[in-house]
C-alpha positions in Angstrom: -14.1 -16.8 -18.5 -15.3 -14.5 -15.5 -11.9 -15.0 -14.1 -10.2 -13.8 -17.7 -12.7 -10.7 -17.2 -11.7 -9.7 -13.9 -8.4 -9.9 -14.3 -8.8 -7.5 -17.3 -10.8 -5.0 -15.3 -8.4 -5.1 -12.8 -5.5 -4.5 -15.1 -7.2 -1.6 -16.2 -7.8 -0.1 -12.9 -4.3 0.1 -12.1 -3.7 2.1 -14.9 -7.0 4.8 -14.3 -5.7 8.2 -14.5 -7.6 11.3 -12.7 -9.6 12.1 -15.6 -11.1 8.9 -15.7 -11.1 7.6 -12.3 -14.7 8.8 -11.9 -15.6 5.6 -14.2 -14.0 3.3 -11.5 -17.7 2.6 -10.5 -18.9 1.3 -13.6 -15.6 -0.8 -14.1 -15.6 -2.5 -10.7 -19.5 -3.5 -11.3 -18.7 -5.5 -14.7 -17.1 -8.2 -12.3 -20.7 -9.7 -11.3 -20.5 -12.8 -8.6 -17.6 -14.8 -9.4 -15.4 -16.7 -6.8 -13.5 -15.0 -3.9 -10.4 -14.9 -6.0 -12.3 -12.6 -8.4 -13.2 -10.6 -5.6 -9.7 -10.2 -4.4 -8.5 -9.2 -7.6 -10.8 -6.6 -8.2 -10.4 -4.9 -4.7 -6.3 -4.9 -5.4 -7.1 -2.8 -8.2 -9.7 -0.2 -6.5 -6.8 0.0 -4.4 -4.4 0.8 -6.4 -6.3 3.2 -8.2 -7.7 5.0 -4.9 -4.1 5.2 -4.0 -3.0 7.0 -6.7 -5.8 9.5 -6.9 -5.6 10.4 -3.1 -1.9 10.9 -3.6 -3.0 13.2 -6.6 -5.6 15.5 -4.6 -2.7 15.6 -1.8 -0.5 16.7 -4.4 -2.6 19.7 -5.8 -2.8 20.8 -1.9 1.1 20.7 -2.0 1.1 22.6 -5.3 -1.2 25.0 -3.6 0.8 25.0 -0.7 4.1 25.7 -2.6 2.4 28.9 -4.2 0.5 30.1 -1.3 3.5 29.8 1.3 5.9 31.5 -1.5 3.3 34.2 -1.4 3.4 34.4 2.1 7.0 34.4 2.8 7.3 30.9 4.2 10.3 29.6 1.8 10.7 26.9 4.5 7.5 25.4 3.9 7.3 26.8 0.2 10.3 24.4 -0.8 8.9 21.7 1.3 5.8 21.2 -0.5 7.4 21.6 -3.7 9.7 19.3 -2.9 7.4 16.5 -2.1 5.9 17.1 -5.1 8.8 16.3 -7.1 9.6 13.1 -5.0 6.0 12.1 -5.6 5.9 12.8 -8.9 9.3 10.8 -9.8 7.9 7.1 -8.8 5.0 5.1 -7.8 2.2 6.8 -6.2 0.1 3.4 -5.7 1.3 2.5 -1.9 0.5 3.4 1.4 4.0 5.1 1.6 3.3 7.6 -0.8 0.1 8.2 0.4 1.3 9.0 4.0 4.2 10.9 2.9 1.8 13.3 1.0 -0.9 13.7 3.9 2.1 14.7 6.3 3.3 17.2 3.9 0.0 18.6 3.7 -0.4 18.9 7.2 2.8 20.2 7.8 3.1 23.2 5.6 -0.8 23.9 5.8 -0.4 24.7 9.6 1.9 27.1 8.5 0.0 29.1 6.4 -3.2 29.1 8.5 -1.3 30.7 11.1 0.2 33.1 8.9 -3.1 34.2 7.1 -4.3 34.8 11.0 -1.8 37.5 11.3 -3.3 39.6 7.9 0.0 40.1 6.2 -0.1 42.6 3.1 0.8 41.1 0.0 2.6 42.7 -3.1 1.0 42.8 -6.4 3.4 40.1 -7.3 2.6 38.0 -4.0 -1.3 38.6 -5.3 -1.0 37.0 -8.2 1.2 33.9 -6.6 -1.7 33.5 -4.1 -4.2 33.4 -6.3 -2.4 30.9 -8.6 -2.0 28.7 -5.3 -6.0 29.2 -4.9 -6.7 27.6 -8.0 -4.2 24.6 -7.1 -6.0 24.3 -4.0 -9.7 24.3 -5.7 -8.6 21.5 -8.3 -7.5 19.3 -4.9 -10.7 20.2 -3.6 -12.5 18.8 -6.5 -10.6 15.6 -6.7 -11.3 15.0 -3.0 -15.2 15.9 -3.5 -15.2 13.2 -6.3 -13.8 10.9 -4.8 -16.0 10.0 -2.1 -18.5 7.5 -3.4 -15.1 5.3 -3.8 -13.7 6.0 -0.8 -17.0 5.0 0.7 -17.5 1.8 -1.8 -14.0 0.6 -1.2 -14.9 1.0 2.9 -18.1 -1.4 2.3 -16.0 -3.9 0.2 -13.2 -4.1 2.6 -15.9 -4.9 5.9 -16.6 -8.4 3.7 -13.3 -9.1 2.9 -11.2 -12.0 4.1 -8.9 -11.7 6.8 -6.1 -13.0 4.1 -7.5 -10.1 1.6 -7.0 -7.3 4.1 -3.3 -8.2 4.9 -2.8 -6.9 1.3 -4.9 -3.7 1.6 -3.0 -1.4 3.9 -3.0 1.5 1.2 -6.7 1.2 1.1 -7.4 0.8 4.7 -5.3 4.1 4.8 -6.9 5.8 2.4 -10.1 5.4 4.1 -9.3 6.6 7.3 -7.5 9.5 6.4 -9.9 10.8 3.7 -12.5 12.4 5.9 -10.0 14.6 8.0 -8.4 15.2 4.2 -11.3 16.6 3.2 -12.4 18.5 6.1 -8.9 20.5 6.6 -8.7 21.3 2.7 -12.2 22.7 2.7 -10.8 24.7 5.9 -8.3 25.7 4.0 -10.1 26.9 1.0 -12.4 28.8 2.7 -9.9 30.8 4.7 -7.7 31.5 1.4 -11.0 32.4 0.1 -11.7 34.6 3.0 -8.3 36.4 3.1 -8.2 36.7 -0.5 -11.1 38.8 -0.7 -10.3 41.1 2.0 -7.2 41.9 0.5 -8.5 42.4 -3.2 -6.8 39.1 -4.8 -8.7 37.8 -7.4 -10.8 34.6 -6.6 -10.7 32.0 -9.7 -14.2 30.9 -9.9 -13.0 27.2 -10.0 -12.2 28.3 -6.2 -15.9 29.5 -5.2 -17.4 26.3 -6.9 -15.4 24.0 -5.1 -16.5 25.8 -2.2 -19.9 25.7 -2.6 -19.5 22.0 -3.6 -18.5 21.1 -0.2 
């Protein structure tokens, strides 16, 4: 019976959406004790949900970079961010390759935006509106990142006690656990810099952006 429950829970976890992801800890706790095979199935389900939500958070940042890049006249970076979002929207986002693609695109486009902001460019009204839209997406990404902290920690702890055989199939989870701290740090810096730029240039700052920054 425990094996049947474990498999059902793991199957449910694979389909967890961003909105219900906060329930992950509660779902995984349903599989108490059990055999080693139960634990392995549980880790597989946790990995699928974890990678999917990590990619979703990075997609939020890429949507932000597409808008802010457009507002700042960074056409190449804006198009790059939008293109990766489109690619990730048309396939599975539960594997290491998807996570890596998202993280690399965020790094490439965020760096260009940070450099441009240091130049203190002057934006017209239309560009200010577009920049504000980007801020909203960045805030959403920050909310998703911070909401994942407990689950990333839980996965890291579970992997420490996993068998060597189980670890061979947890490459996606290992990637998220390793890269998550840096993603949160960099997104936090980007959000602060974007808010500072907006305030100094008369750009409306969405309330969600200030709340997300305060939650860091």
